C-alpha positions as CSV (number, residue, x, y, z in Angstrom):
1,M,-93.3,11.2,-59.7
2,E,-94.1,13.3,-57.3
3,F,-95.7,16.9,-56.2
4,R,-93.5,19.2,-54.8
5,K,-95.1,22.3,-53.2
6,D,-92.0,24.3,-52.7
7,L,-91.5,24.3,-56.5
8,G,-95.2,24.0,-57.6
9,Q,-94.3,21.1,-60.2
10,Y,-94.8,17.7,-61.0
11,V,-90.9,15.8,-60.6
12,Y,-88.8,12.8,-61.1
13,E,-85.4,12.5,-60.1
14,Y,-82.6,10.4,-62.0
15,E,-79.2,10.5,-61.9
16,G,-78.9,13.3,-59.7
17,L,-81.2,16.0,-61.5
18,L,-85.1,16.8,-61.1
19,F,-87.2,16.8,-64.0
20,A,-90.0,18.9,-63.9
21,W,-93.5,19.6,-65.5
22,D,-96.5,21.8,-64.4
23,E,-99.2,18.9,-64.8
24,E,-98.5,15.1,-64.4
25,P,-97.6,13.5,-67.7
26,E,-99.6,11.3,-68.8
27,E,-97.2,9.5,-71.5
28,D,-94.3,7.6,-69.8
29,I,-91.4,10.1,-69.7
30,Q,-88.3,7.4,-69.0
31,N,-87.1,7.7,-72.3
32,T,-87.2,11.4,-72.4
33,V,-85.9,12.0,-69.0
34,E,-82.7,9.3,-69.8
35,S,-81.9,11.2,-73.0
36,L,-82.1,14.7,-71.4
37,A,-79.7,13.4,-68.3
38,E,-77.3,11.7,-70.9
39,N,-77.4,15.2,-72.9
40,Y,-76.8,17.2,-69.8
41,F,-74.2,15.5,-68.3
42,K,-72.3,15.3,-72.0
43,N,-72.7,18.8,-72.3
44,L,-71.8,19.9,-68.9
45,D,-69.0,21.7,-69.5
46,V,-70.5,23.4,-72.8
47,I,-73.1,24.5,-70.4
48,I,-70.7,25.8,-68.0
49,D,-68.7,27.6,-70.2
50,F,-72.1,29.6,-71.5
51,M,-72.8,30.6,-68.1
52,L,-69.1,31.5,-67.0
53,S,-68.7,35.0,-68.2
54,D,-71.4,36.1,-66.2
55,I,-70.7,34.1,-63.1
56,K,-66.9,35.7,-62.8
57,E,-69.0,39.3,-63.7
58,I,-70.6,38.6,-60.0
59,Y,-68.3,36.3,-58.0
60,G,-64.9,36.9,-59.4
61,E,-62.6,34.6,-60.6
62,V,-63.9,31.4,-60.8
63,T,-63.0,28.0,-63.1
64,V,-65.2,25.5,-64.5
65,E,-64.3,22.8,-61.6
66,D,-65.6,25.7,-59.3
67,V,-68.7,26.1,-60.7
68,K,-69.3,22.3,-61.1
69,E,-68.7,21.9,-57.6
70,K,-70.8,24.9,-56.5
71,L,-74.4,24.5,-58.9
72,G,-76.2,22.2,-57.1
73,K,-79.0,20.1,-58.3
74,P,-80.3,21.5,-61.4
75,V,-84.2,21.5,-61.8
76,I,-85.0,20.9,-65.6
77,D,-88.3,22.2,-66.8
78,Y,-88.8,20.1,-70.2
79,N,-92.1,22.0,-71.1
80,N,-90.8,25.4,-70.8
81,G,-87.2,24.7,-71.8
82,K,-85.5,25.9,-68.5
83,V,-82.6,24.5,-66.3
84,T,-82.7,26.1,-62.7
85,Y,-80.2,26.1,-59.7
86,Y,-82.2,26.8,-57.1
87,E,-79.4,25.4,-54.4
88,Q,-76.5,27.1,-56.2
89,S,-73.4,27.6,-53.5
90,F,-71.9,30.9,-54.7
91,D,-74.1,32.7,-52.2
92,D,-77.4,32.1,-50.2
93,C,-79.7,34.8,-52.3
94,H,-79.5,34.1,-56.3
95,I,-81.1,31.6,-58.6
96,F,-79.1,30.6,-61.4
97,E,-81.3,29.8,-64.9
98,F,-80.9,29.3,-68.7
99,E,-83.0,28.2,-71.7
100,F,-82.2,25.3,-73.7
101,M,-83.7,25.0,-77.2
102,D,-83.0,21.6,-78.3
103,D,-82.7,18.6,-76.2
104,A,-79.2,18.2,-76.6
105,F,-78.6,21.4,-74.7
106,E,-76.4,22.7,-77.7
107,D,-79.0,25.4,-78.1
108,L,-78.8,27.6,-75.0
109,Q,-79.7,31.6,-74.2
110,Y,-80.8,33.6,-71.5
111,F,-78.5,32.7,-69.0
112,S,-79.5,34.5,-65.7
113,I,-78.6,35.1,-62.2
114,D,-82.1,36.4,-60.1
115,G,-82.4,37.0,-56.5
């Protein structure tokens, strides 16, 4: 775990995902991180379907595969229940973000394209 000044958070990378906390966790996070990563990848198509209509509204006709290629590395903020894509490659000025209400990434809310 390391502190990233650009995010202002402590981060831990696992399976190509960045997990972030405002304060360094005192407990062992490995099981939580492994479970979240498994659920994120298992539900990636569901996550993309959740975002797809808003992405199409701004960027035109794109497929699920297009979105998978362009999302970039997600930052999963476990304490705040948010997933943020700072490095998406649809353009160079927007940040994609949504909230997750459960660790299974099945209850998703409030997708936004900010920038």
